Residue frames as a rotation matrix with the C-alpha (Angstrom) as fourth column:
MET 1
-0.845 0.527 -0.088 54.40
-0.222 -0.496 -0.839 59.60
-0.486 -0.690 0.537 -54.24
ASN 2
-0.279 0.715 -0.641 52.07
-0.943 -0.078 0.324 58.91
0.182 0.695 0.696 -57.23
MET 3
-0.441 0.064 -0.895 52.31
-0.074 0.991 0.107 55.11
0.894 0.114 -0.433 -56.60
SER 4
-0.954 0.155 -0.257 51.20
0.291 0.264 -0.920 55.60
-0.075 -0.952 -0.297 -53.02
ARG 5
-0.593 0.764 -0.253 48.10
-0.732 -0.643 -0.225 57.53
-0.335 0.052 0.941 -54.21
ILE 6
0.171 0.658 -0.733 46.83
-0.894 0.416 0.165 54.59
0.414 0.627 0.660 -56.39
GLY 7
-0.308 -0.390 -0.868 48.55
-0.208 0.918 -0.339 51.75
0.929 0.076 -0.363 -54.75
THR 8
0.569 0.723 -0.391 47.98
0.134 0.387 0.912 49.88
0.811 -0.572 0.123 -51.58
TYR 9
0.159 -0.663 -0.732 51.09
0.986 0.146 0.082 50.80
0.053 -0.735 0.676 -49.64
SER 10
0.811 0.080 -0.580 52.44
0.278 -0.925 0.261 54.12
-0.516 -0.372 -0.772 -48.17
GLU 11
0.883 -0.468 0.017 54.89
-0.288 -0.572 -0.768 56.40
0.369 0.674 -0.640 -49.69
LYS 12
0.224 -0.823 0.521 57.51
-0.943 -0.048 0.329 55.30
-0.245 -0.565 -0.787 -47.14
ASN 13
0.322 -0.003 0.947 57.07
-0.056 0.998 0.022 51.70
-0.945 -0.060 0.321 -47.90
TYR 14
0.950 -0.014 0.313 57.63
0.313 0.059 -0.948 52.32
-0.005 0.998 0.061 -51.63
ARG 15
0.620 -0.766 0.170 60.78
-0.675 -0.631 -0.383 54.47
0.400 0.123 -0.908 -50.94
LEU 16
0.165 -0.539 0.826 62.19
-0.765 0.459 0.452 51.73
-0.622 -0.707 -0.337 -48.63
HIS 17
0.512 0.010 0.859 61.84
0.285 0.941 -0.181 49.06
-0.810 0.337 0.479 -51.40
PHE 18
0.938 -0.221 0.269 63.23
0.203 -0.279 -0.939 51.18
0.282 0.935 -0.216 -54.12
GLU 19
0.578 -0.771 0.266 66.30
-0.814 -0.566 0.128 51.75
0.052 -0.291 -0.955 -52.08
LYS 20
0.314 -0.262 0.913 67.08
-0.136 0.939 0.316 47.97
-0.940 -0.223 0.259 -52.10
SER 21
-0.418 -0.511 -0.751 69.14
-0.846 -0.084 0.527 46.78
-0.332 0.856 -0.397 -54.88
PHE 22
0.588 0.655 0.473 67.86
-0.370 0.739 -0.563 44.23
-0.719 0.156 0.677 -57.32
ASP 23
-0.561 -0.808 0.180 69.84
-0.187 0.335 0.923 41.86
-0.807 0.484 -0.339 -59.61
PHE 24
0.439 0.688 -0.578 68.12
-0.674 -0.174 -0.718 42.63
-0.595 0.705 0.387 -62.90
LEU 25
-0.193 -0.552 -0.811 70.61
-0.974 0.209 0.090 40.59
0.120 0.807 -0.578 -64.80
THR 26
-0.988 -0.024 0.152 69.86
-0.055 0.977 -0.206 37.27
-0.143 -0.212 -0.967 -63.17
PHE 27
-0.127 0.991 0.043 66.08
-0.046 0.038 -0.998 38.06
-0.991 -0.129 0.041 -63.29
ASN 28
0.383 0.386 -0.839 66.28
-0.799 -0.318 -0.511 38.80
-0.464 0.866 0.187 -67.07
LYS 29
-0.716 -0.583 -0.384 68.50
-0.679 0.709 0.189 35.64
0.162 0.396 -0.904 -67.64
HIS 30
-0.711 0.499 0.495 65.63
0.128 0.785 -0.606 33.57
-0.691 -0.368 -0.622 -66.13
LEU 31
0.343 0.892 -0.295 63.08
-0.254 -0.215 -0.943 35.20
-0.904 0.398 0.152 -68.43
ILE 32
0.063 -0.379 -0.923 65.32
-0.993 -0.113 -0.021 34.60
-0.097 0.918 -0.384 -71.39
GLU 33
-0.915 -0.368 0.166 65.89
-0.379 0.924 -0.040 31.04
-0.139 -0.099 -0.985 -70.52
GLN 34
-0.481 0.816 0.320 62.24
0.244 0.475 -0.846 30.50
-0.842 -0.329 -0.427 -70.20
TYR 35
0.486 0.845 -0.220 60.94
0.095 -0.302 -0.948 32.36
-0.869 0.440 -0.228 -73.25
CYS 36
0.298 -0.446 -0.844 63.73
-0.902 -0.421 -0.096 32.53
-0.313 0.790 -0.528 -75.86
SER 37
0.991 0.001 -0.131 64.89
-0.063 0.879 -0.472 29.98
0.115 0.477 0.872 -78.27
ASP 38
0.488 -0.871 0.052 68.53
0.485 0.320 0.814 28.67
-0.725 -0.372 0.579 -78.54
HIS 39
-0.029 -0.450 0.892 69.31
0.957 -0.271 -0.105 30.71
0.289 0.851 0.439 -81.69
LYS 40
0.853 0.296 -0.429 70.48
0.466 -0.802 0.374 34.05
-0.233 -0.519 -0.823 -80.01
ILE 41
-0.097 -0.901 0.424 72.88
0.733 -0.353 -0.581 36.91
0.673 0.254 0.694 -80.27
ILE 42
0.141 0.036 -0.989 73.73
0.871 -0.479 0.107 39.69
-0.470 -0.877 -0.099 -77.98
ALA 43
0.257 0.113 0.960 73.10
0.685 -0.722 -0.098 43.39
0.681 0.683 -0.263 -79.00
GLY 44
-0.087 -0.257 -0.962 74.79
0.876 -0.479 0.049 46.38
-0.474 -0.839 0.267 -77.46
ASP 45
-0.124 0.079 0.989 73.86
0.669 -0.730 0.142 50.00
0.733 0.679 0.037 -78.05
CYS 46
-0.815 -0.083 -0.573 73.47
0.503 -0.592 -0.630 53.33
-0.287 -0.802 0.524 -76.37
SER 47
-0.039 0.878 0.477 70.42
0.866 -0.209 0.455 55.37
0.499 0.431 -0.752 -76.08
TYR 48
-0.896 -0.261 0.358 70.13
0.105 -0.910 -0.402 59.21
0.431 -0.322 0.843 -75.48
ILE 49
-0.023 0.879 -0.476 67.56
0.986 0.099 0.136 60.32
0.167 -0.466 -0.869 -72.90
PRO 50
-0.241 -0.088 0.967 66.58
0.175 -0.984 -0.046 64.05
0.955 0.158 0.252 -72.98
LYS 51
0.292 0.232 -0.928 66.82
0.949 0.052 0.312 65.69
0.121 -0.971 -0.205 -69.48
SER 52
0.842 0.061 0.535 66.85
0.020 -0.996 0.081 69.22
0.539 -0.058 -0.841 -68.06
ARG 53
-0.142 -0.989 0.035 69.83
0.161 -0.058 -0.985 70.65
0.977 -0.135 0.167 -66.30
LYS 54
0.716 0.440 0.542 68.47
-0.444 -0.311 0.840 70.30
0.539 -0.842 -0.027 -62.81
HIS 55
0.172 -0.598 0.783 70.00
-0.942 0.132 0.308 68.03
-0.287 -0.791 -0.541 -60.17
THR 56
0.963 0.271 -0.001 70.24
-0.265 0.939 -0.218 64.78
-0.058 0.210 0.976 -62.15
PRO 57
0.281 -0.907 0.315 73.51
-0.207 0.263 0.942 62.81
-0.937 -0.330 -0.114 -61.71
HIS 58
-0.447 -0.600 0.664 75.77
0.482 0.463 0.743 62.24
-0.754 0.652 0.082 -64.81
ILE 59
0.719 0.687 0.107 73.97
0.429 -0.318 -0.846 64.83
-0.547 0.654 -0.523 -67.02
GLY 60
-0.293 -0.924 -0.245 76.21
0.064 -0.274 0.959 65.74
-0.954 0.265 0.140 -69.94
LYS 61
0.179 0.309 -0.934 76.41
-0.900 -0.332 -0.283 66.08
-0.398 0.891 0.218 -73.67
PHE 62
-0.371 -0.182 0.911 75.56
-0.011 0.981 0.192 62.83
-0.929 0.061 -0.366 -75.42
TRP 63
-0.933 -0.029 -0.360 74.98
-0.357 -0.078 0.931 61.87
-0.055 0.997 0.063 -79.11
SER 64
-0.032 0.957 0.288 71.46
-0.265 0.270 -0.926 61.44
-0.964 -0.106 0.245 -80.28
GLY 65
-0.783 -0.266 0.562 71.25
0.355 0.550 0.756 59.07
-0.510 0.792 -0.337 -83.32
CYS 66
0.191 0.895 0.404 67.68
0.923 -0.024 -0.383 60.32
-0.333 0.446 -0.831 -84.22
ALA 67
0.864 0.344 -0.368 68.82
0.256 -0.929 -0.267 63.85
-0.434 0.136 -0.891 -84.44
SER 68
0.539 -0.788 0.297 72.40
0.763 0.308 -0.568 63.18
0.356 0.533 0.767 -85.56
LYS 69
-0.015 -0.619 0.786 73.91
-0.242 -0.760 -0.603 65.63
0.970 -0.199 -0.138 -83.11
ALA 70
-0.557 -0.311 -0.770 74.74
0.633 0.441 -0.636 65.91
0.537 -0.842 -0.049 -79.47
PHE 71
0.199 0.717 0.668 72.39
-0.126 -0.657 0.743 67.19
0.972 -0.232 -0.040 -76.83
ILE 72
-0.754 -0.400 0.521 72.62
-0.577 0.024 -0.816 67.71
0.314 -0.916 -0.249 -73.06
GLY 73
0.498 0.865 -0.059 70.92
-0.745 0.461 0.483 64.76
0.445 -0.196 0.874 -71.28
LEU 74
0.159 -0.399 0.903 71.55
-0.741 0.556 0.376 61.34
-0.652 -0.729 -0.207 -70.20
GLU 75
0.059 -0.039 -0.997 72.73
-0.818 0.571 -0.071 58.10
0.572 0.820 0.002 -72.01
ILE 76
0.387 0.075 0.919 72.26
-0.612 0.766 0.195 54.45
-0.690 -0.638 0.342 -71.10
SER 77
-0.423 -0.616 -0.665 74.30
-0.886 0.436 0.159 51.66
0.192 0.657 -0.730 -72.38
SER 78
0.350 0.733 0.583 72.34
-0.817 0.543 -0.192 48.48
-0.457 -0.409 0.789 -72.83
LEU 79
-0.858 -0.477 -0.191 73.01
-0.513 0.768 0.383 44.89
-0.036 0.426 -0.904 -73.50
ALA 80
0.169 0.970 0.177 70.16
-0.884 0.229 -0.407 42.83
-0.435 -0.088 0.896 -74.85
VAL 81
-0.702 -0.254 0.666 69.63
0.028 0.924 0.381 39.24
-0.712 0.286 -0.642 -76.08
VAL 82
-0.265 0.522 -0.811 68.05
-0.939 -0.331 0.094 38.93
-0.219 0.786 0.578 -79.63
ASP 83
-0.212 0.290 0.933 66.06
0.013 0.956 -0.294 35.83
-0.977 -0.051 -0.206 -80.28
ILE 84
-0.754 -0.184 -0.631 66.45
-0.580 -0.265 0.771 35.29
-0.309 0.947 0.093 -84.01
ASP 85
-0.871 0.492 0.001 63.74
0.440 0.778 0.448 32.54
0.219 0.390 -0.894 -84.26
ASN 86
-0.013 0.916 -0.401 61.05
0.966 -0.092 -0.242 34.48
-0.259 -0.390 -0.884 -82.49
ASN 87
-0.228 -0.024 0.973 62.07
0.597 -0.793 0.121 38.00
0.769 0.609 0.195 -83.76
THR 88
0.875 0.464 0.139 62.20
0.170 -0.563 0.809 39.42
0.454 -0.684 -0.571 -80.34
ALA 89
-0.275 -0.947 0.166 64.68
0.133 -0.209 -0.969 41.04
0.952 -0.245 0.183 -77.95
MET 90
0.834 0.391 -0.389 64.96
0.418 0.012 0.908 41.07
0.360 -0.920 -0.154 -74.14
GLN 91
0.442 -0.654 0.614 67.00
-0.568 -0.734 -0.372 43.40
0.694 -0.185 -0.696 -72.24
LEU 92
0.207 -0.476 -0.854 69.85
0.669 0.706 -0.232 41.91
0.714 -0.524 0.465 -70.07
GLU 93
0.104 -0.313 -0.944 71.18
0.919 -0.332 0.211 45.06
-0.379 -0.890 0.253 -68.48
TYR 94
0.705 0.068 0.706 71.19
0.359 -0.893 -0.272 48.85
0.611 0.445 -0.654 -68.64
LYS 95
0.008 -0.626 -0.780 73.96
0.953 -0.232 0.196 51.05
-0.304 -0.745 0.594 -67.26
GLN 96
0.935 0.313 -0.165 74.00
0.281 -0.941 -0.189 54.84
-0.214 0.131 -0.968 -67.11
THR 97
0.223 -0.919 0.324 76.99
0.839 0.012 -0.544 56.29
0.496 0.393 0.774 -68.89
PRO 98
0.344 -0.104 -0.933 78.78
0.729 -0.596 0.336 58.62
-0.591 -0.796 -0.130 -66.66
SER 99
0.897 0.015 0.442 79.46
0.331 -0.687 -0.647 62.07
0.294 0.727 -0.621 -67.88
ASP 100
0.749 -0.554 0.364 82.43
-0.660 -0.676 0.327 62.67
0.065 -0.485 -0.872 -65.61
LEU 101
0.867 -0.495 -0.053 84.92
0.485 0.864 -0.138 60.08
0.114 0.094 0.989 -66.81
ASN 102
0.534 -0.710 -0.459 88.53
0.005 -0.540 0.842 60.82
-0.845 -0.452 -0.285 -65.90
ASP 103
0.360 -0.401 -0.842 91.26
-0.848 -0.518 -0.117 61.71
-0.389 0.756 -0.526 -68.50
GLU 104
-0.682 -0.717 0.145 92.47
-0.603 0.662 0.445 58.18
-0.415 0.216 -0.884 -68.87
GLU 105
-0.652 0.532 0.541 89.08
0.431 0.846 -0.313 56.73
-0.624 0.029 -0.781 -69.57
SER 106
-0.898 0.324 -0.298 86.86
-0.438 -0.595 0.674 57.25
0.041 0.735 0.676 -72.59
ARG 107
0.061 0.954 0.294 83.28
-0.907 0.176 -0.382 56.22
-0.416 -0.244 0.876 -73.18
ILE 108
0.334 -0.049 -0.941 84.49
-0.643 0.719 -0.265 53.32
0.690 0.694 0.208 -75.33
ASP 109
-0.776 -0.624 -0.085 86.46
-0.283 0.466 -0.838 52.11
0.563 -0.627 -0.539 -72.28
PHE 110
-0.546 0.641 0.540 83.18
-0.728 -0.043 -0.684 52.32
-0.415 -0.767 0.490 -70.30
TYR 111
0.442 0.752 -0.489 81.25
-0.896 0.396 -0.201 50.36
0.042 0.527 0.849 -72.89
LEU 112
0.083 -0.536 -0.840 84.01
-0.465 0.725 -0.508 47.77
0.881 0.433 -0.190 -73.11
ARG 113
-0.890 -0.373 0.263 84.23
-0.384 0.299 -0.874 47.34
0.248 -0.878 -0.409 -69.36
GLN 114
-0.006 0.934 0.357 80.45
-0.908 0.145 -0.393 46.71
-0.419 -0.326 0.847 -69.16
VAL 115
0.630 0.293 -0.719 80.90
-0.616 0.752 -0.233 43.71
0.473 0.590 0.655 -71.55
ILE 116
-0.294 -0.813 -0.502 84.00
-0.229 0.570 -0.789 42.39
0.928 -0.117 -0.354 -69.83
GLU 117
-0.670 0.079 0.738 82.42
-0.742 -0.088 -0.665 42.58
0.013 -0.993 0.118 -66.45
LYS 118
0.212 0.875 0.436 79.51
-0.692 0.449 -0.565 40.49
-0.690 -0.182 0.700 -67.60
LYS 119
-0.288 -0.358 -0.888 81.44
-0.942 0.275 0.194 38.26
0.174 0.892 -0.417 -70.17
ASP 120
-0.992 -0.058 0.112 80.70
-0.079 0.979 -0.190 34.91
-0.099 -0.198 -0.975 -68.47
GLN 121
-0.236 0.972 0.005 76.97
0.103 0.030 -0.994 35.69
-0.966 -0.234 -0.107 -68.23
LEU 122
0.188 0.262 -0.947 76.96
-0.810 -0.504 -0.300 36.94
-0.556 0.823 0.117 -71.78
LYS 123
-0.672 -0.529 -0.518 78.82
-0.725 0.612 0.316 33.90
0.149 0.588 -0.795 -73.10
GLN 124
-0.786 0.461 0.412 76.04
0.163 0.797 -0.581 31.65
-0.596 -0.390 -0.702 -71.53
GLN 125
0.150 0.942 -0.300 73.55
-0.111 -0.286 -0.952 33.40
-0.983 0.176 0.062 -73.63
ALA 126
0.984 0.149 0.095 75.27
0.093 0.021 -0.995 33.56
-0.150 0.989 0.007 -77.07
ASP 127
0.221 -0.955 0.200 78.59
0.864 0.287 0.413 33.46
-0.452 0.082 0.888 -78.89
TYR 128
-0.392 -0.314 0.865 78.17
0.819 -0.547 0.173 36.74
0.419 0.776 0.471 -80.80
ILE 129
-0.003 0.328 -0.945 77.90
0.579 -0.769 -0.269 40.39
-0.815 -0.548 -0.188 -79.86
VAL 130
-0.084 0.163 0.983 76.57
0.963 -0.241 0.122 42.92
0.257 0.957 -0.136 -82.26
ASN 131
-0.106 -0.040 -0.994 77.29
0.539 -0.842 -0.024 46.62
-0.835 -0.538 0.110 -82.08
ASP 132
0.925 0.319 0.208 76.76
0.354 -0.520 -0.777 49.65
-0.140 0.792 -0.594 -84.55
GLY 133
0.430 -0.751 0.500 79.54
0.517 -0.249 -0.819 51.68
0.740 0.611 0.281 -86.26
ALA 134
0.612 -0.286 0.738 80.20
-0.555 -0.819 0.143 53.86
0.563 -0.497 -0.660 -83.17
TYR 135
0.811 -0.288 0.510 81.85
-0.273 0.584 0.764 50.76
-0.518 -0.759 0.395 -81.50
ALA 136
0.865 -0.423 0.271 84.12
0.477 0.523 -0.706 50.12
0.157 0.740 0.654 -84.45
LYS 137
0.568 -0.756 0.325 87.23
-0.774 -0.625 -0.101 51.50
0.279 -0.194 -0.940 -82.62
LYS 138
-0.021 -0.796 -0.605 90.50
-0.376 0.567 -0.733 49.61
0.927 0.212 -0.311 -82.28
LYS 139
-0.749 -0.281 0.600 90.41
-0.634 0.041 -0.773 49.68
0.193 -0.959 -0.209 -78.47
TYR 140
0.015 0.840 0.543 86.89
-0.898 0.250 -0.362 48.12
-0.440 -0.482 0.758 -78.36
VAL 141
0.691 0.195 -0.696 87.40
-0.624 0.647 -0.438 45.57
0.365 0.737 0.568 -81.08
ASP 142
-0.232 -0.860 -0.455 90.84
-0.249 0.504 -0.827 44.34
0.940 -0.078 -0.331 -79.59
GLY 143
-0.576 0.123 0.808 89.25
-0.817 -0.061 -0.573 44.41
-0.021 -0.991 0.136 -76.02
ILE 144
0.488 0.862 0.138 86.43
-0.834 0.507 -0.218 41.98
-0.258 -0.009 0.966 -77.06
ALA 145
0.638 -0.276 -0.719 88.73
-0.338 0.738 -0.584 39.69
0.692 0.615 0.378 -79.03
GLU 146
-0.316 -0.945 -0.088 91.40
-0.252 0.173 -0.952 39.57
0.915 -0.278 -0.292 -76.29
GLN 147
-0.830 -0.007 0.557 89.41
-0.554 -0.087 -0.828 39.64
0.054 -0.996 0.069 -73.03
THR 148
0.036 0.917 0.398 86.20
-0.730 0.296 -0.616 37.69
-0.682 -0.268 0.680 -73.92
ASN 149
-0.781 -0.210 0.588 85.32
0.180 0.826 0.534 34.60
-0.598 0.523 -0.608 -75.76
LEU 150
0.431 0.896 -0.111 82.62
0.206 -0.217 -0.954 36.51
-0.879 0.388 -0.278 -77.77
HIS 151
-0.500 -0.391 0.772 82.79
0.840 -0.004 0.542 37.11
-0.209 0.920 0.331 -81.47
LEU 152
-0.235 0.349 -0.907 82.09
0.177 -0.902 -0.393 40.75
-0.956 -0.253 0.150 -82.54
ILE 153
-0.181 0.393 0.901 79.88
0.981 0.010 0.193 41.66
0.067 0.919 -0.388 -85.42
CYS 154
0.081 0.166 -0.983 80.15
0.440 -0.891 -0.114 45.40
-0.895 -0.423 -0.145 -86.07
LYS 155
0.779 0.182 0.599 79.39
0.620 -0.366 -0.694 47.82
0.093 0.913 -0.398 -88.93
LEU 156
-0.381 -0.922 -0.068 82.39
0.918 -0.386 0.086 49.83
-0.106 -0.030 0.994 -89.98
ARG 157
0.144 0.245 -0.959 82.36
0.317 -0.929 -0.190 53.54
-0.938 -0.276 -0.211 -89.72
LYS 158
0.935 0.313 0.167 82.23
0.265 -0.303 -0.915 55.70
-0.236 0.900 -0.366 -92.86
ASP 159
0.633 -0.774 -0.020 85.69
-0.744 -0.602 -0.289 56.91
0.211 0.198 -0.957 -92.32
ALA 160
0.760 -0.354 0.545 87.12
-0.011 0.831 0.556 53.32
-0.650 -0.428 0.628 -91.66
ASP 161
0.251 -0.777 -0.578 90.71
-0.962 -0.265 -0.062 52.91
-0.105 0.571 -0.814 -93.02
LEU 162
0.803 -0.015 0.596 91.03
-0.022 0.998 0.055 49.42
-0.596 -0.057 0.801 -94.43
ARG 163
0.063 -0.845 -0.532 94.15
-0.967 -0.183 0.177 48.10
-0.247 0.503 -0.828 -95.85
TYR 164
0.711 0.078 -0.699 95.16
-0.452 0.812 -0.369 44.93
0.539 0.578 0.613 -97.74
LEU 165
0.658 -0.599 0.457 97.14
-0.245 0.404 0.881 42.37
-0.712 -0.692 0.119 -95.93
TYR 166
0.870 -0.439 -0.227 100.36
-0.191 0.124 -0.974 42.19
0.455 0.890 0.024 -97.99
THR 167
0.764 -0.633 0.127 103.50
-0.042 0.148 0.988 40.58
-0.644 -0.760 0.087 -97.02
GLY 168
0.522 -0.501 0.690 105.39
0.853 0.309 -0.421 40.70
-0.002 0.809 0.588 -100.28
PRO 169
-0.596 -0.799 -0.082 107.92
0.789 -0.602 0.127 43.42
-0.151 0.011 0.989 -101.29
ARG 170
-0.124 0.485 -0.866 106.82
0.279 -0.820 -0.499 46.99
-0.952 -0.303 -0.034 -101.06
ARG 171
-0.433 0.054 0.900 105.08
0.901 0.039 0.431 48.29
-0.012 0.998 -0.065 -104.06
LYS 172
-0.909 0.064 0.412 103.69
0.047 -0.966 0.255 51.58
0.414 0.251 0.875 -105.43
GLY 173
0.028 0.980 0.196 100.46
-0.123 -0.191 0.974 52.92
0.992 -0.051 0.115 -103.58
ASN 174
-0.448 -0.146 0.882 99.40
-0.824 -0.316 -0.470 52.96
0.348 -0.937 0.021 -99.93
GLY 175
-0.914 0.077 -0.397 97.63
0.108 0.992 -0.057 49.62
0.390 -0.095 -0.916 -99.91
LYS 176
-0.636 0.769 0.070 94.23
-0.447 -0.293 -0.845 51.13
-0.629 -0.569 0.530 -98.80
VAL 177
-0.664 0.555 0.502 91.05
0.678 0.729 0.091 49.41
-0.315 0.401 -0.860 -99.82
ASN 178
-0.781 0.578 -0.235 88.66
-0.622 -0.756 0.205 51.38
-0.059 0.306 0.950 -102.04
CYS 179
-0.578 0.649 0.495 85.27
-0.018 0.597 -0.802 50.01
-0.816 -0.472 -0.333 -100.98
LYS 180
0.384 0.796 -0.468 83.72
-0.541 -0.217 -0.813 51.11
-0.748 0.565 0.347 -104.21
LYS 181
0.615 -0.305 -0.727 86.32
-0.646 0.332 -0.687 49.25
0.451 0.892 0.007 -106.30
ILE 182
0.587 -0.366 0.722 87.49
-0.538 0.490 0.686 46.22
-0.604 -0.791 0.091 -104.43
ASP 183
0.023 -0.661 -0.750 90.71
-0.922 0.275 -0.271 44.49
0.386 0.698 -0.604 -105.79
LYS 184
0.854 0.382 0.354 89.98
-0.491 0.817 0.302 40.79
-0.174 -0.432 0.885 -105.41
């Protein structure tokens, strides 16, 4: 309604155009090809959007990294291309994270599915995908390695359980890596 007040078209005209789907991924790919260098990586992350509890679809409890706790609102999962030479990033795609996932599917499954569905388009842009520590889960890491041709760069979580690769006879200790005192 606000656009019809200051624009040249009627409210009905704006509503009809917003009901049509638009291929943002292809549009953004053309922009990236035109304005970005060849030295690129893909970045994936989620963003919390505060929202009241009215009639908004997929409203739920999502993690806010700024406040370091969960709030009621919305979440979007984004994939972007980072141009390393020009120090810029351009969005490829946003997807709203559903709040009502079934019992067999977690949010990590949703994030992984977003990458797998677009794996061919992502591979055309870069060979590496970068995520923060929230994605450092076995299911996500294995899914990227097995189902895409992308290489994952990911920060480990604080509670990551690293173990030394050891194939010799069993010895005393549990084989865990102490990050403060690494045994080389």
